[in-house]
C-alpha positions as CSV (number, residue, x, y, z in Angstrom):
1,M,5.3,2.7,-20.8
2,S,2.7,-0.1,-20.7
3,T,2.5,-3.1,-18.5
4,A,3.5,-5.2,-21.6
5,E,7.1,-3.9,-21.1
6,T,9.3,-5.1,-18.3
7,A,11.9,-2.7,-16.9
8,G,14.8,-3.4,-14.6
9,R,14.3,-1.0,-11.8
10,M,10.7,-0.7,-10.5
11,P,9.2,2.2,-8.6
12,A,8.0,1.9,-5.0
13,L,4.3,2.7,-4.4
14,Y,2.2,3.7,-1.5
15,L,-1.5,3.5,-2.2
16,S,-4.8,4.1,-0.4
17,H,-6.8,0.9,-0.8
18,G,-10.2,2.0,0.6
19,A,-12.3,-1.0,1.3
20,P,-14.0,-3.8,-0.8
21,P,-16.6,-1.2,-2.1
22,L,-13.8,0.5,-3.9
23,A,-14.6,-1.8,-6.8
24,D,-18.0,-0.1,-7.2
25,D,-16.8,3.5,-7.0
26,P,-17.3,5.4,-10.3
27,L,-13.8,6.9,-10.3
28,W,-11.3,5.0,-8.1
29,P,-11.0,1.7,-10.1
30,G,-10.2,3.7,-13.3
31,Q,-7.6,5.8,-11.5
32,L,-5.8,2.6,-10.3
33,A,-6.0,1.0,-13.7
34,A,-4.6,4.1,-15.4
35,W,-1.8,4.2,-12.9
36,S,-0.8,0.6,-13.5
37,A,-1.0,1.1,-17.2
38,E,1.9,3.6,-16.9
39,L,4.1,1.2,-15.0
40,P,6.6,-1.2,-16.4
41,R,5.5,-4.8,-16.0
42,P,6.8,-6.2,-12.7
43,T,8.5,-9.6,-12.4
44,A,6.8,-9.9,-9.0
45,I,4.9,-7.8,-6.5
46,L,5.7,-7.4,-2.8
47,V,2.8,-6.0,-0.7
48,V,2.9,-4.6,2.8
49,S,-0.7,-4.1,3.9
50,A,-2.2,-2.2,6.9
51,H,-4.1,-5.4,7.7
52,W,-1.3,-7.7,8.6
53,E,0.8,-7.0,11.7
54,D,3.0,-9.8,12.8
55,A,6.4,-10.0,14.5
56,P,8.9,-11.0,13.5
57,V,8.4,-10.0,9.9
58,T,6.5,-12.8,8.2
59,Y,5.7,-13.6,4.6
60,G,2.5,-15.2,3.4
61,A,1.8,-18.2,1.2
62,T,4.2,-18.9,-1.7
63,T,1.5,-20.9,-3.5
64,T,-2.0,-19.8,-4.5
65,V,-4.3,-20.1,-1.5
66,P,-7.7,-18.6,-0.8
67,L,-7.9,-14.8,-0.1
68,V,-8.4,-13.5,3.4
69,Y,-11.8,-11.8,3.6
70,D,-10.9,-9.8,6.6
71,F,-14.0,-7.6,6.9
72,W,-17.5,-8.0,8.3
73,G,-21.0,-6.9,7.5
74,F,-20.6,-6.3,3.7
75,P,-22.9,-7.6,1.0
76,E,-22.3,-11.2,0.0
77,H,-20.7,-10.4,-3.4
78,Y,-17.6,-8.9,-1.8
79,Y,-16.9,-12.4,-0.3
80,S,-16.9,-14.0,-3.7
81,V,-14.1,-11.9,-5.2
82,L,-11.2,-14.0,-6.4
83,Y,-7.6,-13.1,-7.2
84,P,-5.6,-16.3,-8.0
85,A,-2.2,-14.7,-8.5
86,P,0.7,-17.1,-8.7
87,G,2.7,-17.6,-5.6
88,A,6.2,-16.1,-5.4
89,P,8.6,-18.6,-3.9
90,E,11.6,-17.1,-5.7
91,L,10.7,-13.6,-4.3
92,A,10.3,-15.1,-0.8
93,A,13.8,-16.6,-1.0
94,K,15.2,-13.2,-2.0
95,V,13.4,-11.5,0.9
96,R,14.8,-14.1,3.2
97,A,18.3,-13.4,1.9
98,L,17.9,-9.7,2.5
99,L,16.3,-10.0,5.9
100,G,18.1,-13.0,7.3
101,D,16.9,-16.0,9.3
102,S,14.7,-13.8,11.6
103,I,11.9,-13.9,9.0
104,Y,9.0,-16.3,9.5
105,E,6.6,-18.0,7.0
106,A,2.8,-18.3,7.1
107,P,2.2,-20.9,4.4
108,D,-1.6,-20.8,4.6
109,R,-2.1,-17.1,4.7
110,G,-3.6,-15.6,1.6
111,L,-3.7,-12.0,0.4
112,D,-5.9,-9.8,2.6
113,H,-8.1,-7.0,1.3
114,G,-5.4,-4.4,1.6
115,A,-3.5,-6.4,-1.0
116,Y,-6.1,-7.8,-3.4
117,V,-8.6,-5.0,-3.5
118,P,-6.2,-2.6,-5.3
119,L,-4.5,-5.4,-7.3
120,V,-7.8,-6.5,-8.8
121,E,-8.0,-3.1,-10.4
122,M,-4.4,-2.6,-11.3
123,F,-3.4,-6.1,-12.5
124,P,-6.8,-7.8,-13.2
125,E,-5.3,-10.7,-15.1
126,A,-3.8,-12.0,-11.8
127,D,-0.8,-13.3,-13.7
128,I,2.0,-11.7,-11.8
129,P,3.4,-13.5,-8.7
130,V,2.5,-11.7,-5.5
131,L,4.0,-12.1,-2.0
132,Q,2.6,-10.3,1.1
133,L,4.8,-9.3,4.0
134,S,3.7,-8.5,7.5
135,M,4.5,-5.3,9.4
136,P,6.6,-6.4,12.4
137,T,6.1,-3.1,14.1
138,L,4.3,0.2,13.7
139,D,7.4,2.2,14.6
140,P,8.0,4.5,11.6
141,V,11.8,4.3,11.9
142,G,11.7,0.5,12.0
143,L,9.5,0.3,9.0
144,F,11.6,2.8,7.1
145,D,14.6,0.6,7.8
146,L,12.7,-2.4,6.6
147,G,12.0,-0.6,3.3
148,R,15.6,0.2,3.0
149,R,16.6,-3.4,3.4
150,L,14.0,-4.4,0.7
151,A,15.1,-1.7,-1.8
152,P,17.5,-3.9,-3.8
153,L,14.5,-5.9,-5.0
154,R,13.5,-3.0,-7.1
155,D,16.5,-3.6,-9.3
156,E,15.2,-7.1,-10.0
157,G,11.9,-5.9,-11.3
158,V,9.9,-6.3,-8.1
159,L,7.2,-3.7,-7.5
160,I,7.1,-2.9,-3.8
161,I,3.6,-1.6,-2.6
162,G,2.7,-0.2,0.8
163,S,-1.1,-0.3,1.0
164,G,-3.0,1.7,3.6
165,F,-5.1,4.9,3.6
166,F,-3.7,8.4,3.8
167,T,-6.2,9.3,6.4
168,H,-8.1,6.7,8.3
169,N,-10.7,7.4,11.0
170,L,-13.7,5.2,10.4
171,S,-15.7,6.7,13.3
172,E,-15.3,10.2,11.9
173,M,-15.7,9.5,8.1
174,I,-18.7,11.0,6.3
175,R,-20.6,8.2,4.8
176,D,-22.7,10.4,2.5
177,A,-19.9,12.7,1.4
178,A,-20.4,13.4,-2.3
179,G,-17.3,15.4,-3.1
180,D,-13.9,16.5,-2.0
181,D,-15.2,19.8,-0.6
182,E,-17.3,17.8,1.9
183,A,-14.2,16.1,3.5
184,P,-13.8,17.1,7.2
185,A,-11.3,19.8,8.1
186,W,-9.0,17.3,9.9
187,S,-8.7,15.1,6.9
188,R,-8.1,18.0,4.5
189,E,-5.5,19.5,6.8
190,F,-3.6,16.3,7.3
191,D,-3.7,15.6,3.5
192,A,-2.4,19.1,2.7
193,W,0.4,18.7,5.2
194,G,1.3,15.3,3.6
195,R,1.3,16.8,0.1
196,E,3.6,19.6,1.2
197,T,5.9,17.4,3.3
198,L,6.3,14.8,0.6
199,A,7.0,17.6,-2.0
200,A,9.8,18.9,0.3
201,G,11.2,15.4,0.8
202,D,11.1,15.9,4.5
203,I,11.6,12.3,5.7
204,D,12.2,13.4,9.3
205,A,8.9,15.2,9.5
206,L,7.0,12.3,8.0
207,L,8.6,9.8,10.4
208,D,7.6,12.1,13.3
209,F,4.2,12.8,11.9
210,R,2.5,12.4,15.3
211,H,4.2,15.6,16.4
212,T,4.6,17.5,13.1
213,A,1.3,16.9,11.3
214,P,-1.9,18.8,12.0
215,A,-4.8,16.7,13.3
216,A,-2.6,13.6,13.3
217,R,-4.5,11.8,16.0
218,L,-7.8,12.4,14.3
219,A,-6.4,11.4,10.9
220,H,-4.9,8.3,12.4
221,P,-6.2,7.2,15.8
222,R,-4.1,4.1,15.2
223,I,-1.4,4.4,12.7
224,E,-1.6,1.1,10.9
225,H,-2.9,2.6,7.7
226,F,-0.2,5.3,7.5
227,A,2.5,2.9,8.5
228,P,3.0,1.2,5.1
229,L,4.1,4.6,3.7
230,F,7.3,4.3,5.7
231,V,8.2,1.0,4.0
232,T,7.6,2.7,0.7
233,L,9.7,5.7,1.7
234,G,12.6,3.4,2.8
235,A,12.4,1.4,-0.4
236,G,12.2,4.5,-2.6
237,E,14.5,6.7,-0.6
238,A,16.9,7.1,-3.6
239,D,14.0,8.5,-5.7
240,L,12.5,11.1,-3.4
241,D,13.2,13.7,-6.0
242,N,11.5,11.5,-8.7
243,R,8.0,11.3,-7.2
244,R,4.5,11.7,-8.4
245,T,1.0,11.6,-7.0
246,P,-1.2,9.5,-9.4
247,I,-4.2,9.6,-7.1
248,E,-5.5,12.3,-4.7
249,G,-8.9,13.5,-3.4
250,F,-11.2,12.0,-0.9
251,W,-13.5,9.0,-0.4
252,L,-16.2,9.3,2.3
253,G,-14.1,12.2,3.6
254,L,-10.9,10.1,3.9
255,A,-7.8,11.1,1.8
256,K,-7.0,8.8,-1.1
257,R,-3.5,10.3,-1.6
258,S,-1.2,7.7,-3.3
259,I,2.4,8.2,-4.3
260,Q,5.0,6.8,-6.6
261,L,8.8,7.0,-6.0
262,G,10.8,6.3,-9.1
């Protein structure tokens, strides 16, 4: 099914977004583009990124505003990337209806790199309304519940994306790693556990990954890049048996595993 078609119920995605240099990788942009080409065309996109934590839950700008270049020390051309996607005020109203009056609005906050870096590759025309939502907590159960509450949006054609990195330890990554076989043992062990646990549909083990996964504290010294997965799992709970892994492997030793539910 191509992106030219619009389906009723959208899948829920968790993707590893890397960093701005993803755009220059010889493999990764094509993997993201191939993945999006197989999706029905969304009516709107709702993104929960590892790079926005704010409580209570907050949604970003509902108009097109400048991107948030929330990274430092990169070559200048990464700061000139544009992604002028339409705002999504209708989606914001639906999110507010689902979550109640406890939700806040940040009208000047644009998409951060956890949102726009993958979207540039997946939907390069920037013609689909996008709304970004903050993570109000890093508690896995709380985020899973948030995903559950957002799940009805899928029946209205909204693509829900949790954007993080399946393993994320920048101090231990291998900057000159040339292949998957050079990924460190802790990253490979955690990724293999994730593959098996997702295949088994073991939500309890995933939610308690700090205690059930090997090398959990090396793979995620802080859990903000794994946390968006729990939103995806909550939103896609009904489709745990209908899952696929469009992207796997490693980048600088970090696991790129990305999943689709539904």
